[in-house]
Each structure stands twice: as structure tokens, then as C-alpha cells.
C-alpha positions in Angstrom: 6.6 -30.2 45.5 7.6 -31.3 49.0 4.7 -32.0 51.3 5.5 -29.4 53.9 5.6 -26.5 51.3 2.4 -27.7 49.7 0.5 -27.8 53.0 1.8 -24.3 53.9 0.6 -22.8 50.6 -2.7 -24.5 50.9 -3.1 -23.0 54.4 -1.8 -19.6 53.4 -3.3 -18.9 49.9 -7.1 -18.5 50.2 -7.7 -15.8 47.7 -6.1 -15.2 44.3 -4.8 -17.6 41.6 -1.3 -19.0 42.2 0.3 -21.7 40.1 3.6 -23.3 41.2 5.8 -25.5 39.1 8.3 -27.4 41.3 11.8 -28.6 40.4 10.4 -31.9 39.0 8.0 -30.1 36.7 4.9 -30.9 38.7 2.3 -28.0 38.7 0.1 -27.3 41.7 -2.5 -24.6 42.0 -3.6 -22.6 45.1 -6.3 -20.0 45.9 -9.9 -19.5 44.7 -8.9 -18.5 41.2 -9.8 -14.9 41.6 -7.8 -12.0 40.2 -4.9 -11.9 37.8 -3.1 -15.3 37.7 0.5 -15.7 38.9 2.7 -18.6 37.9 6.1 -19.2 39.5 8.7 -21.9 38.7 10.9 -23.1 41.6 13.8 -24.5 39.7 16.0 -26.2 42.3 15.5 -28.4 45.4 17.7 -25.9 47.3 15.3 -23.0 46.6 12.3 -25.2 47.5 13.8 -26.1 50.9 14.8 -22.5 51.7 11.4 -21.2 50.7 9.7 -23.7 53.0 11.5 -22.5 56.1 12.0 -18.7 55.4 9.9 -17.5 52.5 10.2 -13.8 53.1 14.0 -14.0 52.6 14.3 -17.1 50.4 11.9 -16.1 47.7 13.7 -12.9 46.7 17.1 -14.6 47.1 16.0 -17.5 44.8 14.7 -14.9 42.3 18.0 -13.0 42.4 20.0 -16.2 41.9 17.8 -17.4 39.0 16.6 -20.4 41.1 13.0 -19.0 40.9 11.3 -17.6 37.8 8.0 -15.8 37.6 6.4 -17.0 34.4 3.2 -15.0 34.8 2.1 -12.0 36.9 5.6 -10.6 37.7 7.0 -9.8 41.1 4.2 -7.3 41.9 1.5 -9.9 41.2 3.3 -12.5 43.4 3.6 -10.0 46.3 0.0 -9.0 45.9 -1.1 -12.6 46.5 1.3 -12.9 49.4 0.3 -9.7 51.1 -3.4 -10.1 50.5 -3.3 -13.4 52.3 -1.4 -12.0 55.2 -2.3 -10.0 58.3 -1.1 -6.4 58.4 1.9 -7.3 60.5 3.0 -10.7 59.2 2.0 -14.1 57.7 -0.8 -16.1 59.2 1.3 -19.3 59.0 2.8 -20.1 62.4 6.2 -21.0 61.2 6.8 -17.7 59.5 5.2 -15.7 62.3 7.8 -17.1 64.6 10.7 -16.2 62.3 9.4 -12.6 61.8 8.7 -12.3 65.6 12.4 -13.2 66.3 13.5 -10.5 63.8 11.3 -8.0 65.5 12.6 -8.9 69.0 16.3 -8.5 67.8 15.7 -5.4 65.7 17.6 -3.1 68.1 20.8 -5.3 67.6 20.5 -4.8 63.9 20.3 -1.0 64.2 23.4 0.0 66.3 24.0 2.8 63.8 27.1 4.5 65.1 28.7 7.2 63.0 31.1 4.8 61.4 28.5 2.1 60.8 26.0 4.6 59.4 28.6 5.7 56.8 29.2 2.0 55.8 25.4 1.4 55.6 25.0 4.5 53.3 27.8 3.4 51.1 26.1 0.0 50.5 23.2 1.8 48.7 23.7 5.4 48.0 27.2 5.1 46.7 26.1 2.9 43.8 26.7 4.4 40.4 24.9 7.7 39.9 24.2 6.4 36.4 22.0 3.7 37.8 19.7 6.2 39.6 19.5 8.4 36.5 17.9 5.4 34.7 14.7 5.5 36.8 14.5 8.7 38.9 13.1 12.0 37.8 15.4 14.7 36.2 16.0 16.2 39.7 17.0 12.8 41.1 14.5 12.9 44.0 14.9 9.5 45.7 11.9 9.7 48.0 8.1 9.6 48.0 6.6 11.9 45.4 3.3 13.8 45.9 0.4 13.0 43.5 -2.4 15.5 43.2 -3.8 13.2 40.6 -2.8 9.8 39.3 -2.0 10.8 35.7 0.9 12.9 36.9 4.4 12.1 35.5 7.1 11.3 38.1 8.8 14.7 37.3 5.5 16.5 38.0 4.8 14.6 41.2 8.3 15.2 42.5 8.0 18.9 41.8 4.7 18.8 43.7 6.5 17.1 46.6 9.0 19.9 46.8 6.3 22.5 46.8 4.3 20.6 49.5 7.4 20.4 51.8 8.4 23.9 51.2 5.0 25.3 52.1 5.2 23.6 55.5 8.5 25.2 56.3 7.1 28.8 56.1 10.4 30.1 54.7 11.4 33.8 54.6 14.2 35.3 52.6 17.6 35.3 54.3 16.9 32.4 56.6 19.3 29.5 57.1 18.2 25.9 56.3 19.7 22.6 57.3 18.9 19.7 55.0 19.7 16.4 56.9 20.3 13.7 54.3 20.4 16.0 51.3 20.6 13.3 48.6 21.7 14.7 45.3 20.9 18.2 46.3 17.7 18.8 44.5 15.6 20.0 47.4 18.3 22.3 48.8 18.9 23.9 45.5 15.1 24.4 45.0 14.7 26.1 48.4 17.7 28.4 47.8 16.4 29.5 44.3 12.8 29.8 45.2 12.9 31.4 48.7 16.3 33.2 48.7 17.6 31.3 51.7 21.0 29.8 52.6 21.1 26.0 52.7 23.5 23.6 54.3 23.0 20.0 53.2 24.7 17.0 54.8 25.1 13.5 53.6 27.2 10.4 54.3 27.3 9.4 50.6 30.4 10.5 48.7 28.6 9.9 45.4 25.7 12.1 46.4 28.0 14.8 47.9 30.0 15.0 44.7 26.9 15.3 42.5 25.2 17.8 44.7 28.3 20.0 44.9 28.7 20.0 41.1 25.0 20.9 40.7 25.4 23.9 43.1 28.3 25.2 41.0 26.6 24.6 37.7 23.6 26.6 38.9 25.7 29.4 40.3 24.5 28.7 43.8 27.7 27.8 45.5 27.6 30.9 47.7 24.0 30.1 48.9 24.0 26.2 49.0 26.8 24.3 50.7 26.9 20.5 50.8 29.1 18.6 53.3 30.1 15.0 53.9 29.1 15.0 57.5 27.0 13.1 60.1 24.2 15.2 61.5 25.5 14.4 65.0 28.6 16.4 64.3 26.8 19.7 63.3 27.0 22.6 65.8 25.4 25.6 64.1 21.9 26.7 64.7 19.3 27.1 61.9 16.0 28.8 61.2 14.7 25.8 59.4 15.5 22.1 59.3 14.2 19.7 56.7 14.9 15.9 56.5 13.5 13.8 53.6 14.0 10.1 53.4 16.9 10.0 55.9 15.1 9.1 59.2 14.6 5.5 58.0 18.3 5.0 58.4 18.6 6.5 62.0 17.6 3.3 63.7 15.2 2.9 66.7 18.1 3.0 69.1 19.1 6.5 68.0 15.7 8.3 67.8 16.3 10.2 71.1 19.8 11.3 69.8 18.3 12.5 66.6 15.5 14.6 68.0 17.6 15.9 70.9 20.2 17.0 68.3 17.5 18.6 66.1 16.2 20.5 69.1 19.6 22.0 69.8 20.2 22.9 66.1 16.8 24.6 65.7 16.5 28.3 66.7 13.9 29.1 69.3 11.4 30.3 66.6 12.5 27.7 64.1 10.5 25.1 62.1 11.4 21.6 61.2 9.8 19.2 58.6 10.5 15.5 58.9 9.4 13.4 55.9 9.9 9.6 56.5 8.4 6.2 55.6 6.3 4.9 58.5 3.9 2.2 59.5 0.2 2.8 60.1 0.1 -0.4 62.2 2.1 -1.6 65.1 5.9 -1.7 65.3 7.4 -4.6 63.2 10.7 -5.9 61.9 12.3 -4.6 58.8 11.9 -6.9 55.8 14.8 -9.4 56.0 15.5 -9.0 52.2 15.5 -5.2 52.4 17.7 -5.2 55.5 20.2 -7.7 54.0 20.5 -6.5 50.4 19.0 -2.9 50.1 19.1 -0.8 53.3 21.3 -2.4 56.0 20.6 -0.8 59.3 17.3 0.6 58.1 14.1 0.6 60.1 10.5 1.8 59.4 8.9 3.2 62.5 5.3 3.2 63.7 4.1 6.6 64.9 3.9 5.2 68.4 7.7 4.9 68.4 8.4 8.4 67.1 5.9 10.7 69.0 7.0 9.8 72.5 10.7 10.5 71.7 9.7 13.9 70.1 7.9 14.8 73.3 10.9 14.1 75.4 13.2 16.2 73.2 11.2 19.3 74.0 10.1 19.8 70.4 6.4 20.5 69.7 4.5 18.6 67.1 2.5 21.2 65.1 1.2 19.1 62.2 1.2 15.5 61.0 0.1 14.4 57.6 -0.1 10.8 56.4 0.6 10.2 52.8 -1.2 7.0 51.7 -0.4 5.3 48.4 1.7 8.2 47.2 4.9 6.0 47.5 3.1 3.1 45.8 2.6 5.3 42.8 6.2 6.6 43.0 7.6 3.1 43.0 5.3 2.1 40.2 6.8 4.9 38.0 10.3 3.9 39.1 9.7 0.3 38.2 8.4 1.2 34.7 11.5 3.4 34.1 13.9 0.7 35.3 12.3 -1.9 33.0 12.7 0.4 30.0 16.4 0.9 30.9 17.1 -2.6 32.2 19.8 -3.4 29.6 21.7 -0.2 30.6 21.5 -1.2 34.3 22.8 -4.7 33.4 25.7 -3.1 31.6 26.6 -1.1 34.7 26.2 -4.1 37.1 24.9 -7.6 36.1 21.8 -9.8 35.8 21.7 -10.7 39.4 21.7 -7.0 40.4 18.9 -6.3 38.0 16.8 -9.1 39.4 17.5 -7.8 42.9 16.5 -4.3 42.0 13.3 -5.4 40.2 12.3 -7.3 43.3 13.1 -4.4 45.6 11.0 -1.9 43.6 8.0 -4.2 43.1 8.0 -5.6 46.6 8.2 -2.1 48.1 5.3 -0.9 45.9 3.3 -3.9 47.1 4.0 -3.1 50.7 2.7 0.4 50.3 -0.4 -0.8 48.4 -1.4 -3.9 50.4 0.4 -3.7 53.8 0.8 -0.9 56.3 3.5 1.3 54.9 2.8 5.0 54.5 4.7 8.3 54.7 4.7 10.6 57.6 5.3 14.4 57.3 5.8 15.7 60.8 6.1 19.4 61.4 8.0 20.5 64.5 8.8 23.7 66.4 10.3 24.6 69.7 7.6 27.2 70.5 3.8 26.7 70.4 3.4 30.1 68.7 6.0 29.8 66.0 3.4 29.2 63.3 0.0 30.5 62.4 -3.1 29.0 64.1 -4.4 27.4 60.9 -2.9 25.5 58.0 -4.1 28.2 55.4 -0.6 29.5 54.9 0.5 26.1 53.6 -2.1 25.9 50.8 -1.6 29.6 49.9 2.2 29.1 49.5 1.7 25.8 47.6 -0.7 27.5 45.1 1.8 30.4 44.6 4.6 27.9 44.0 2.6 25.9 41.5 1.7 29.1 39.6 5.4 30.0 39.5 6.4 26.6 38.3 3.8 26.7 35.6 5.4 29.9 34.3 2.9 32.4 35.8 4.4 35.2 37.9 7.8 33.7 37.0 9.8 36.7 38.2 7.8 37.3 41.4 9.6 36.1 44.5 7.7 33.5 46.5 7.3 34.6 50.1 5.2 33.4 53.0 5.3 36.8 54.6 2.1 38.8 55.3 -0.2 39.5 58.2 -2.5 36.6 57.3 0.4 34.2 57.6 2.0 35.6 60.7 2.1 33.6 63.9 -0.9 34.1 66.1 -0.6 37.1 68.5 -1.9 37.0 72.0 -5.5 38.3 72.0 -5.9 41.9 73.4 -7.7 41.7 76.6 -10.8 43.9 76.9 -11.1 46.2 79.9 -14.3 45.3 81.7 -16.0 48.3 83.2 -19.2 48.6 85.2 -22.2 50.7 84.1 
């Protein structure tokens, strides 16, 4: 192993058990020997040099190209050691902090997501074969953070719970209109239409997702209630009772946050409600992972709450509720990784070995970031009026329980409604007339 990389690893890895075999076959060990062991083999001098100067990008690239193998511990184990020896925002080693600092400084240049560029970015990821996603997603093809009431839930159960959780926060009523920004393969929009008797318009920039979602609406006989369009949200002009956006805001880009929330404010009716579900950071703003930005989500960015809230305030929208989902996405990614591993040969038949190694690294590294770094999920509820929703959150839990009973087969024919005096928006208190005695 070259002297510089060895000194870096000695400086970086204080906890854990890391063993490294270099291109000459020499084995070096790092850490205090605690935890599950991880053993990697850096097979070429080229990979060793690249890892020395830019490990956050070079390690996944070397793994994709077969220049680095993980002999013990897997990608998740390697990322656990890396992240547990890091600060929450970056690596303690000065050389890597400088690289990541530059990426953070230039992040706005990487996120000039115009309408045409946004479409190209989406095509890079979401227009991959639908068969690939069917290999590891749930039956409804929900490609976002699930909601785990308990850890022994299946991915299908947890994704169903996620739809109930989001629906309850929208406080839907029959006959309302709903806009789904970034509708994916249509599962949430179809669920809302069937469950609440509402009309849904979903928009996406992915031709693959649009085709699948449209076919699903026709197959379920909902083409008159749910309409999916291949359209940028910036080109929508109607107004809606409800707006929901799940897993799309990560692709907006920090330069366009004001545009996004200003547009949502104009699309939402005066008494409307919006629910934004997005990956976020519990820590300070930081750069997108170089590997994720280059190979998985070009133009993507994970915001800190401090970057989002001020823009919402300027748009005139009112933040009525914020929930932070911790570790839910780690569990989601864990289930996806397990399913992908089972179906790896099928994925390889669709693409190739390099793609499979890239996808394995993406899923495992993402799980690690949610377990051991500062990634979380935000669910932000928004309105235009302070009195558009009840004064307490009781209506959410009541609706969620009713939906769960319905999904379990109880009261199957009963419509789910969030109407009722107990769930009505708070009314101004009646003033008492004060009289003298």
C-alpha cells in the first residue's frame, strides 16, 4: 500500500475492524478491532491512487469497475466503518474535507435544473427499465421512504402504511381535486382516488413512469378520475384543493426552491392543503455525494430544513406541521437491497455486471447514510390559511386508524372520510357579552 493512503487510513479509522489487501497482495489492518470485520481488496495501482485523493468518488467507481472487491462485510459494512469514523458533515481527514468543501461551494452550479435539463436528469434514472424496479420494489412500485410502525413489517406493508400516513395529513374530502407532483408509477394517486373519491392529476417527467401509471389507471377503471401527464410542474396552471409531492423535491435543486414554493402557492386554493415528503438533512447544508450526483441522481440535492423553511415563508405558505422520519428510509433501503440481491441475475440480464455493482453500492451506501449520517425524511404540511386545518393533530391519527381497518378488510365497503365536526377547522370562539351586576 502506498505510504500516503496508509497514513490516511491510520488517521481516519479509529474504531472498527478494517483489513485492506493492496495490489501487491500486502495486507494491512486498521481500527481497534471492534465490530464486524470488513476486508477489501484494492486490485489495481490506478484504483489505489484514485482512492488516495478522492475516496468518496473513487471507492464506488473502483467497485463498479471491478478494481476493488469487498471480501468480507459487504458494501454496508464498509460504509459503516467509513461513516462511523466521520463527522456528521464530512471526513475528518483534511484532504477529503477540502474536496467535499469545494463540492458544497459549487453545488448551485450543479443544480441549474431548467425544464429541459430536469427532463434529461429524470431520464437518466427513472426511465430505466420498469422491469428493474419491479425486481426490488413493493407490488405498488413505491420508490420512496416507507413508514414502519414496527420493524418486522414487510416492504409492502410499510409502503401501504406510508400511503395511509400521507393521506391522513391531506384531510381529503370526496369530490376534491388533487395534484400529485412527481407521481412516479401512479400508486399514490390511484390510492387516493379509490379511497377518498377524489380527482387526481399526476405529473412526471419520466416517459416510462407516465406510460406505466396511465396503463394502471385504465386497468383499474379509474381513467375518468385519475389523469397522468408528462409535464413539468412549472407548466401547470389549474388550481387544486390538495397538492402532494413525494420523493420529487430532491430533484428541484436549491436554485429553484423559491420557484417551486411560489408555484405551489399559486396552484393551491385558498383553503387548500399541501403535503411535501422529501429526503432532508438533520445537520447543516452539505454537498450531494459525488457518486450519487454522477451516477444515480444528476442534478439532485438533499436540503437541510434551514434551506427550505425560509423559502416557504417568503412564498406566503403556512407551515402547519413538520414530522421527521428517522431510520424509516434505512429500513426501506435494507428491504430493497435484500430483494435486489435475490434478483441480481435478472438485473444483470437486463443490464450488466457493472450496473449491478453500481446499484448494490447505491442502495447500501444510501442505507448507511440514513443509519449513520444525517439523512432523514421531512414531511411538511402546508396551507395558505392559518385556519384551514383543525387545531390539533387528532384528525390525522383517526383517519390513519380508519384506513388501516379498511385495508385489513374491516369496514371494507365503508367510505373513508375525514368529515365530521371533530375534524372541522377551528371556528372563532364566540365572544361572551360582559354585563355588570
